[in-house]
C-alpha positions as CSV (number, residue, x, y, z in Angstrom):
1,X,0.0,0.0,0.0
2,X,1.5,3.4,-1.1
3,X,0.7,6.1,1.4
4,X,2.9,8.8,-0.2
5,X,0.6,11.8,-0.9
6,X,0.2,13.0,-4.5
7,X,2.2,16.1,-5.3
8,X,-0.8,18.4,-5.0
9,X,-1.6,17.1,-1.5
10,X,2.0,17.1,-0.4
11,X,2.4,20.8,-1.2
12,X,-0.7,21.6,0.8
13,X,0.3,19.3,3.6
14,X,3.5,21.4,3.9
15,X,1.5,24.6,3.9
16,X,-1.0,23.2,6.4
17,X,1.8,22.4,8.9
18,X,3.3,25.9,8.5
19,X,0.0,27.8,8.7
20,X,-1.2,25.7,11.6
21,X,1.9,26.8,13.5
22,X,1.1,30.4,12.6
23,X,-2.5,30.0,13.9
24,X,-1.4,28.2,17.1
25,X,1.2,30.9,17.8
26,X,-1.3,33.6,17.2
27,X,-3.8,31.9,19.5
28,X,-1.2,31.2,22.2
29,X,-0.5,34.9,22.9
30,X,-4.1,35.8,23.6
31,X,-5.3,35.8,27.2
32,X,-8.8,34.6,28.2
33,X,-9.9,38.2,28.3
34,X,-8.5,38.9,24.9
35,X,-10.2,35.9,23.4
36,X,-13.6,37.6,24.4
37,X,-12.7,40.6,22.3
38,X,-14.0,41.1,18.8
39,X,-12.2,39.5,15.9
40,X,-11.9,40.7,12.4
41,X,-15.1,38.8,11.5
42,X,-18.3,40.7,12.2
43,X,-20.3,39.2,15.1
44,X,-17.5,36.8,16.1
45,X,-15.2,37.1,19.1
46,X,-11.7,35.7,18.8
47,X,-13.0,32.8,20.9
48,X,-15.5,32.1,18.1
49,X,-12.7,32.0,15.6
50,X,-10.6,29.6,17.7
51,X,-13.6,27.4,18.3
52,X,-14.4,27.3,14.6
53,X,-10.8,26.3,13.6
54,X,-10.8,23.7,16.3
55,X,-14.1,22.1,15.2
56,X,-13.1,22.5,11.5
57,X,-10.3,20.0,12.1
58,X,-12.8,17.5,13.5
59,X,-15.1,18.1,10.5
60,X,-12.3,17.5,8.0
61,X,-11.4,14.3,9.9
62,X,-14.8,13.1,8.9
63,X,-14.0,13.6,5.3
64,X,-10.7,11.7,5.8
65,X,-12.7,8.8,7.3
66,X,-15.1,9.0,4.3
67,X,-12.2,8.8,1.9
68,X,-10.5,6.0,3.7
69,X,-13.6,3.8,4.3
70,X,-15.9,4.7,1.4
71,X,-18.7,5.3,4.0
72,X,-20.4,8.7,3.8
73,X,-19.3,11.0,6.7
74,X,-20.4,14.6,6.1
75,X,-18.4,17.4,7.7
76,X,-21.5,18.5,9.7
77,X,-24.9,17.0,10.3
78,X,-26.4,20.4,9.4
79,X,-25.5,24.1,9.3
80,X,-27.3,24.4,12.6
81,X,-24.9,21.8,14.2
82,X,-21.9,23.8,12.9
83,X,-23.2,27.0,14.3
84,X,-24.2,25.5,17.7
85,X,-20.8,23.9,18.3
86,X,-19.0,27.2,17.5
87,X,-21.3,29.1,19.8
88,X,-20.7,26.6,22.6
89,X,-17.0,26.5,22.0
90,X,-16.8,30.3,22.2
91,X,-17.8,30.0,25.9
92,X,-15.0,27.7,26.8
93,X,-11.9,28.7,28.7
94,X,-8.8,29.6,26.8
95,X,-7.0,26.4,27.9
96,X,-9.8,24.3,26.6
97,X,-10.0,26.1,23.3
98,X,-6.3,25.9,22.7
99,X,-6.4,22.2,23.5
100,X,-9.2,21.7,21.0
101,X,-7.1,23.3,18.3
102,X,-3.9,21.5,19.1
103,X,-5.5,18.1,19.5
104,X,-7.5,18.6,16.3
105,X,-4.4,19.5,14.3
106,X,-2.5,16.4,15.4
107,X,-5.5,14.1,14.8
108,X,-6.1,15.5,11.3
109,X,-2.5,15.3,10.3
110,X,-2.4,11.7,11.6
111,X,-5.5,10.8,9.6
112,X,-4.2,12.3,6.4
113,X,-1.0,10.3,6.8
114,X,-3.1,7.1,6.7
115,X,-4.5,7.7,3.3
116,X,-3.4,5.5,0.4
117,X,-3.5,6.2,-3.3
118,X,-7.1,5.1,-3.7
119,X,-8.3,7.1,-0.7
120,X,-6.5,10.3,-1.9
121,X,-8.5,10.0,-5.2
122,X,-11.8,9.3,-3.4
123,X,-14.5,12.0,-3.8
124,X,-16.0,13.7,-0.7
125,X,-18.4,16.6,-0.2
126,X,-17.5,19.9,1.5
127,X,-19.7,21.8,3.9
128,X,-20.6,24.1,1.0
129,X,-21.8,21.1,-1.0
130,X,-18.9,20.9,-3.5
131,X,-17.6,17.5,-4.5
132,X,-13.9,17.3,-4.3
133,X,-11.2,14.7,-4.2
134,X,-9.6,13.9,-0.9
135,X,-6.3,15.3,-2.0
136,X,-8.0,18.7,-1.6
137,X,-8.5,18.3,2.1
138,X,-5.0,19.6,3.1
139,X,-5.7,22.7,1.1
140,X,-9.1,23.2,2.7
141,X,-7.4,23.1,6.1
142,X,-4.6,25.4,5.0
143,X,-7.1,28.0,3.9
144,X,-8.9,27.9,7.2
145,X,-5.9,28.2,9.5
146,X,-4.1,30.8,7.4
147,X,-7.0,33.2,6.9
148,X,-8.3,32.8,10.5
149,X,-4.9,33.4,12.0
150,X,-5.1,36.8,10.5
151,X,-8.6,37.3,12.0
152,X,-7.1,36.9,15.5
153,X,-5.3,40.3,15.1
154,X,-2.3,39.1,17.0
155,X,0.5,39.7,14.6
156,X,-0.2,37.4,11.6
157,X,-0.8,39.1,8.2
158,X,-1.2,37.8,4.7
159,X,2.4,38.9,4.1
160,X,3.6,36.3,6.7
161,X,1.9,33.4,5.0
162,X,4.2,30.8,3.3
163,X,5.2,31.6,-0.2
164,X,2.5,30.4,-2.6
165,X,-0.4,30.4,-0.1
166,X,-1.6,33.9,-1.0
167,X,-1.5,33.0,-4.7
168,X,-3.4,29.7,-4.0
169,X,-6.0,31.7,-2.0
170,X,-6.5,34.1,-4.9
171,X,-6.9,31.2,-7.3
172,X,-9.4,29.5,-5.0
173,X,-11.5,32.6,-4.3
174,X,-11.6,33.8,-7.9
175,X,-13.1,30.4,-9.0
176,X,-15.7,30.6,-6.2
177,X,-16.6,34.2,-7.0
178,X,-16.7,33.5,-10.7
179,X,-19.2,30.8,-10.1
180,X,-21.4,32.9,-7.9
181,X,-21.5,35.9,-10.3
182,X,-22.6,38.3,-7.5
183,X,-19.7,40.8,-7.8
184,X,-18.8,43.4,-10.4
185,X,-17.0,42.4,-13.5
186,X,-13.3,42.5,-12.5
187,X,-9.9,41.9,-13.9
188,X,-7.2,41.4,-11.3
189,X,-3.5,42.1,-12.0
190,X,-0.9,40.9,-9.7
191,X,2.6,42.4,-9.3
192,X,4.0,38.9,-10.1
193,X,2.5,39.2,-13.6
194,X,-0.5,36.9,-13.2
195,X,-4.1,38.0,-14.0
196,X,-7.6,36.7,-13.3
197,X,-11.1,37.6,-14.5
198,X,-14.2,37.5,-12.4
199,X,-17.4,37.7,-14.5
200,X,-20.0,40.1,-13.1
201,X,-23.6,39.9,-12.5
202,X,-25.8,41.0,-15.4
203,X,-26.0,43.6,-16.8
204,X,-22.3,44.1,-17.2
205,X,-20.6,47.4,-17.9
206,X,-18.7,48.1,-21.2
207,X,-15.4,46.9,-19.6
208,X,-14.3,45.4,-16.3
209,X,-12.9,47.3,-13.4
210,X,-9.2,46.6,-13.2
211,X,-7.7,46.1,-9.7
212,X,-3.9,45.9,-9.3
213,X,-1.8,44.9,-6.4
214,X,0.5,42.3,-4.9
215,X,-0.8,38.8,-4.0
216,X,-1.1,39.5,-0.3
217,X,-3.3,42.5,-0.9
218,X,-5.4,40.7,-3.4
219,X,-5.9,37.8,-1.1
220,X,-6.9,40.1,1.7
221,X,-9.4,41.9,-0.4
222,X,-10.9,38.9,-2.1
223,X,-11.5,37.2,1.3
224,X,-13.3,40.4,2.5
225,X,-10.6,41.7,4.8
226,X,-9.8,45.1,3.4
227,X,-8.6,46.7,0.2
228,X,-5.5,48.5,1.4
229,X,-2.6,48.6,-1.1
230,X,-4.8,48.0,-4.2
231,X,-5.1,50.4,-7.2
232,X,-8.0,50.5,-9.6
233,X,-7.9,51.7,-13.2
234,X,-10.3,54.5,-12.6
235,X,-8.8,55.7,-9.3
236,X,-11.8,54.6,-7.2
237,X,-11.5,52.4,-4.1
238,X,-11.9,48.8,-5.0
239,X,-15.5,47.7,-4.6
240,X,-16.7,45.9,-1.5
241,X,-17.3,42.3,-2.5
242,X,-20.0,40.0,-1.4
243,X,-19.4,37.0,0.9
244,X,-17.6,34.2,-0.9
245,X,-18.3,31.3,1.5
Protein backbone atom coordinates (compact mmCIF):
# COMPACT_ATOMS: atom_id res chain seq x y z
CA UNK A 1 0.00 0.00 0.00
CA UNK A 2 1.46 3.35 -1.08
CA UNK A 3 0.72 6.11 1.45
CA UNK A 4 2.88 8.77 -0.23
CA UNK A 5 0.58 11.75 -0.88
CA UNK A 6 0.20 12.95 -4.47
CA UNK A 7 2.19 16.08 -5.34
CA UNK A 8 -0.79 18.44 -4.97
CA UNK A 9 -1.62 17.11 -1.53
CA UNK A 10 2.01 17.11 -0.37
CA UNK A 11 2.41 20.79 -1.21
CA UNK A 12 -0.73 21.60 0.77
CA UNK A 13 0.34 19.33 3.64
CA UNK A 14 3.53 21.37 3.95
CA UNK A 15 1.53 24.60 3.90
CA UNK A 16 -0.98 23.15 6.37
CA UNK A 17 1.79 22.44 8.87
CA UNK A 18 3.31 25.90 8.50
CA UNK A 19 -0.02 27.76 8.68
CA UNK A 20 -1.22 25.67 11.62
CA UNK A 21 1.90 26.78 13.48
CA UNK A 22 1.07 30.41 12.61
CA UNK A 23 -2.45 29.97 13.95
CA UNK A 24 -1.37 28.18 17.12
CA UNK A 25 1.24 30.85 17.84
CA UNK A 26 -1.28 33.65 17.19
CA UNK A 27 -3.77 31.94 19.49
CA UNK A 28 -1.23 31.25 22.22
CA UNK A 29 -0.48 34.91 22.95
CA UNK A 30 -4.14 35.75 23.62
CA UNK A 31 -5.33 35.80 27.21
CA UNK A 32 -8.78 34.56 28.15
CA UNK A 33 -9.92 38.18 28.32
CA UNK A 34 -8.48 38.95 24.88
CA UNK A 35 -10.24 35.90 23.43
CA UNK A 36 -13.56 37.55 24.36
CA UNK A 37 -12.72 40.64 22.31
CA UNK A 38 -14.05 41.13 18.79
CA UNK A 39 -12.22 39.46 15.93
CA UNK A 40 -11.89 40.70 12.36
CA UNK A 41 -15.07 38.77 11.54
CA UNK A 42 -18.29 40.71 12.20
CA UNK A 43 -20.28 39.20 15.06
CA UNK A 44 -17.53 36.82 16.13
CA UNK A 45 -15.19 37.12 19.09
CA UNK A 46 -11.68 35.72 18.83
CA UNK A 47 -12.96 32.76 20.86
CA UNK A 48 -15.50 32.09 18.09
CA UNK A 49 -12.66 32.03 15.55
CA UNK A 50 -10.59 29.63 17.66
CA UNK A 51 -13.60 27.37 18.26
CA UNK A 52 -14.38 27.33 14.55
CA UNK A 53 -10.83 26.35 13.63
CA UNK A 54 -10.80 23.65 16.29
CA UNK A 55 -14.07 22.09 15.21
CA UNK A 56 -13.14 22.46 11.54
CA UNK A 57 -10.32 19.97 12.11
CA UNK A 58 -12.83 17.47 13.46
CA UNK A 59 -15.11 18.10 10.49
CA UNK A 60 -12.29 17.50 8.02
CA UNK A 61 -11.38 14.33 9.88
CA UNK A 62 -14.84 13.06 8.94
CA UNK A 63 -13.97 13.63 5.28
CA UNK A 64 -10.72 11.75 5.81
CA UNK A 65 -12.71 8.84 7.27
CA UNK A 66 -15.09 9.03 4.30
CA UNK A 67 -12.17 8.83 1.86
CA UNK A 68 -10.52 5.98 3.74
CA UNK A 69 -13.59 3.81 4.30
CA UNK A 70 -15.90 4.75 1.43
CA UNK A 71 -18.68 5.33 3.97
CA UNK A 72 -20.36 8.74 3.83
CA UNK A 73 -19.28 11.00 6.72
CA UNK A 74 -20.40 14.62 6.12
CA UNK A 75 -18.43 17.43 7.70
CA UNK A 76 -21.49 18.50 9.69
CA UNK A 77 -24.90 16.95 10.27
CA UNK A 78 -26.42 20.35 9.40
CA UNK A 79 -25.52 24.06 9.28
CA UNK A 80 -27.28 24.38 12.64
CA UNK A 81 -24.93 21.83 14.18
CA UNK A 82 -21.91 23.77 12.94
CA UNK A 83 -23.24 27.04 14.33
CA UNK A 84 -24.19 25.48 17.67
CA UNK A 85 -20.79 23.92 18.32
CA UNK A 86 -18.99 27.16 17.48
CA UNK A 87 -21.30 29.11 19.81
CA UNK A 88 -20.71 26.61 22.60
CA UNK A 89 -16.96 26.50 22.03
CA UNK A 90 -16.78 30.29 22.21
CA UNK A 91 -17.83 30.04 25.87
CA UNK A 92 -15.01 27.68 26.81
CA UNK A 93 -11.89 28.68 28.72
CA UNK A 94 -8.79 29.61 26.79
CA UNK A 95 -7.00 26.43 27.85
CA UNK A 96 -9.84 24.25 26.62
CA UNK A 97 -10.01 26.09 23.30
CA UNK A 98 -6.26 25.88 22.75
CA UNK A 99 -6.36 22.17 23.53
CA UNK A 100 -9.19 21.70 21.02
CA UNK A 101 -7.10 23.29 18.26
CA UNK A 102 -3.86 21.51 19.08
CA UNK A 103 -5.47 18.09 19.47
CA UNK A 104 -7.50 18.56 16.30
CA UNK A 105 -4.41 19.52 14.31
CA UNK A 106 -2.54 16.40 15.43
CA UNK A 107 -5.48 14.09 14.78
CA UNK A 108 -6.14 15.54 11.32
CA UNK A 109 -2.48 15.26 10.31
CA UNK A 110 -2.40 11.66 11.56
CA UNK A 111 -5.55 10.79 9.65
CA UNK A 112 -4.20 12.28 6.43
CA UNK A 113 -0.99 10.27 6.81
CA UNK A 114 -3.10 7.08 6.75
CA UNK A 115 -4.55 7.68 3.26
CA UNK A 116 -3.36 5.49 0.40
CA UNK A 117 -3.48 6.17 -3.34
CA UNK A 118 -7.08 5.07 -3.66
CA UNK A 119 -8.26 7.13 -0.69
CA UNK A 120 -6.50 10.27 -1.94
CA UNK A 121 -8.49 9.95 -5.17
CA UNK A 122 -11.82 9.33 -3.41
CA UNK A 123 -14.51 11.97 -3.75
CA UNK A 124 -16.00 13.69 -0.71
CA UNK A 125 -18.38 16.61 -0.24
CA UNK A 126 -17.48 19.87 1.51
CA UNK A 127 -19.69 21.82 3.89
CA UNK A 128 -20.60 24.09 0.95
CA UNK A 129 -21.82 21.07 -1.04
CA UNK A 130 -18.89 20.91 -3.46
CA UNK A 131 -17.64 17.49 -4.51
CA UNK A 132 -13.85 17.35 -4.33
CA UNK A 133 -11.15 14.69 -4.22
CA UNK A 134 -9.61 13.89 -0.87
CA UNK A 135 -6.30 15.33 -2.05
CA UNK A 136 -7.99 18.74 -1.62
CA UNK A 137 -8.51 18.25 2.14
CA UNK A 138 -5.05 19.58 3.15
CA UNK A 139 -5.72 22.73 1.13
CA UNK A 140 -9.13 23.22 2.73
CA UNK A 141 -7.42 23.14 6.11
CA UNK A 142 -4.57 25.40 5.00
CA UNK A 143 -7.07 28.01 3.86
CA UNK A 144 -8.90 27.90 7.20
CA UNK A 145 -5.88 28.20 9.49
CA UNK A 146 -4.10 30.82 7.38
CA UNK A 147 -7.01 33.23 6.91
CA UNK A 148 -8.30 32.82 10.46
CA UNK A 149 -4.86 33.35 11.96
CA UNK A 150 -5.13 36.85 10.52
CA UNK A 151 -8.61 37.28 12.01
CA UNK A 152 -7.13 36.95 15.50
CA UNK A 153 -5.29 40.30 15.06
CA UNK A 154 -2.29 39.12 17.04
CA UNK A 155 0.48 39.72 14.55
CA UNK A 156 -0.18 37.43 11.56
CA UNK A 157 -0.80 39.14 8.21
CA UNK A 158 -1.20 37.84 4.68
CA UNK A 159 2.42 38.85 4.08
CA UNK A 160 3.56 36.35 6.70
CA UNK A 161 1.92 33.37 5.01
CA UNK A 162 4.19 30.80 3.31
CA UNK A 163 5.21 31.60 -0.24
CA UNK A 164 2.52 30.42 -2.63
CA UNK A 165 -0.36 30.41 -0.14
CA UNK A 166 -1.62 33.89 -1.05
CA UNK A 167 -1.53 32.97 -4.74
CA UNK A 168 -3.44 29.75 -4.02
CA UNK A 169 -6.01 31.72 -2.01
CA UNK A 170 -6.50 34.12 -4.92
CA UNK A 171 -6.89 31.20 -7.34
CA UNK A 172 -9.41 29.55 -5.02
CA UNK A 173 -11.52 32.62 -4.29
CA UNK A 174 -11.58 33.76 -7.92
CA UNK A 175 -13.07 30.41 -8.96
CA UNK A 176 -15.66 30.64 -6.22
CA UNK A 177 -16.64 34.23 -7.02
CA UNK A 178 -16.74 33.54 -10.75
CA UNK A 179 -19.24 30.78 -10.10
CA UNK A 180 -21.43 32.93 -7.85
CA UNK A 181 -21.52 35.91 -10.27
CA UNK A 182 -22.58 38.31 -7.53
CA UNK A 183 -19.70 40.79 -7.77
CA UNK A 184 -18.84 43.44 -10.39
CA UNK A 185 -17.00 42.38 -13.54
CA UNK A 186 -13.35 42.45 -12.50
CA UNK A 187 -9.89 41.94 -13.91
CA UNK A 188 -7.20 41.40 -11.28
CA UNK A 189 -3.54 42.10 -12.04
CA UNK A 190 -0.85 40.88 -9.66
CA UNK A 191 2.58 42.40 -9.32
CA UNK A 192 4.03 38.95 -10.13
CA UNK A 193 2.53 39.16 -13.64
CA UNK A 194 -0.52 36.94 -13.21
CA UNK A 195 -4.06 38.01 -14.02
CA UNK A 196 -7.57 36.73 -13.27
CA UNK A 197 -11.07 37.64 -14.47
CA UNK A 198 -14.24 37.47 -12.41
CA UNK A 199 -17.41 37.71 -14.53
CA UNK A 200 -19.95 40.08 -13.07
CA UNK A 201 -23.65 39.89 -12.46
CA UNK A 202 -25.78 40.98 -15.43
CA UNK A 203 -25.99 43.56 -16.81
CA UNK A 204 -22.25 44.07 -17.18
CA UNK A 205 -20.60 47.44 -17.92
CA UNK A 206 -18.70 48.05 -21.15
CA UNK A 207 -15.44 46.93 -19.57
CA UNK A 208 -14.30 45.37 -16.31
CA UNK A 209 -12.89 47.27 -13.39
CA UNK A 210 -9.16 46.56 -13.22
CA UNK A 211 -7.66 46.07 -9.75
CA UNK A 212 -3.88 45.88 -9.34
CA UNK A 213 -1.78 44.88 -6.36
CA UNK A 214 0.47 42.26 -4.89
CA UNK A 215 -0.75 38.79 -3.99
CA UNK A 216 -1.07 39.49 -0.27
CA UNK A 217 -3.27 42.55 -0.85
CA UNK A 218 -5.40 40.74 -3.45
CA UNK A 219 -5.88 37.78 -1.12
CA UNK A 220 -6.91 40.07 1.74
CA UNK A 221 -9.43 41.95 -0.40
CA UNK A 222 -10.90 38.87 -2.09
CA UNK A 223 -11.52 37.25 1.30
CA UNK A 224 -13.30 40.38 2.54
CA UNK A 225 -10.58 41.69 4.84
CA UNK A 226 -9.81 45.12 3.42
CA UNK A 227 -8.64 46.72 0.17
CA UNK A 228 -5.52 48.53 1.37
CA UNK A 229 -2.63 48.62 -1.08
CA UNK A 230 -4.76 48.03 -4.18
CA UNK A 231 -5.09 50.36 -7.15
CA UNK A 232 -8.03 50.53 -9.58
CA UNK A 233 -7.91 51.65 -13.20
CA UNK A 234 -10.33 54.53 -12.59
CA UNK A 235 -8.80 55.69 -9.34
CA UNK A 236 -11.76 54.60 -7.22
CA UNK A 237 -11.53 52.45 -4.12
CA UNK A 238 -11.89 48.76 -5.03
CA UNK A 239 -15.51 47.67 -4.60
CA UNK A 240 -16.74 45.95 -1.48
CA UNK A 241 -17.27 42.32 -2.45
CA UNK A 242 -20.05 39.98 -1.44
CA UNK A 243 -19.38 37.02 0.91
CA UNK A 244 -17.64 34.16 -0.89
CA UNK A 245 -18.34 31.31 1.54
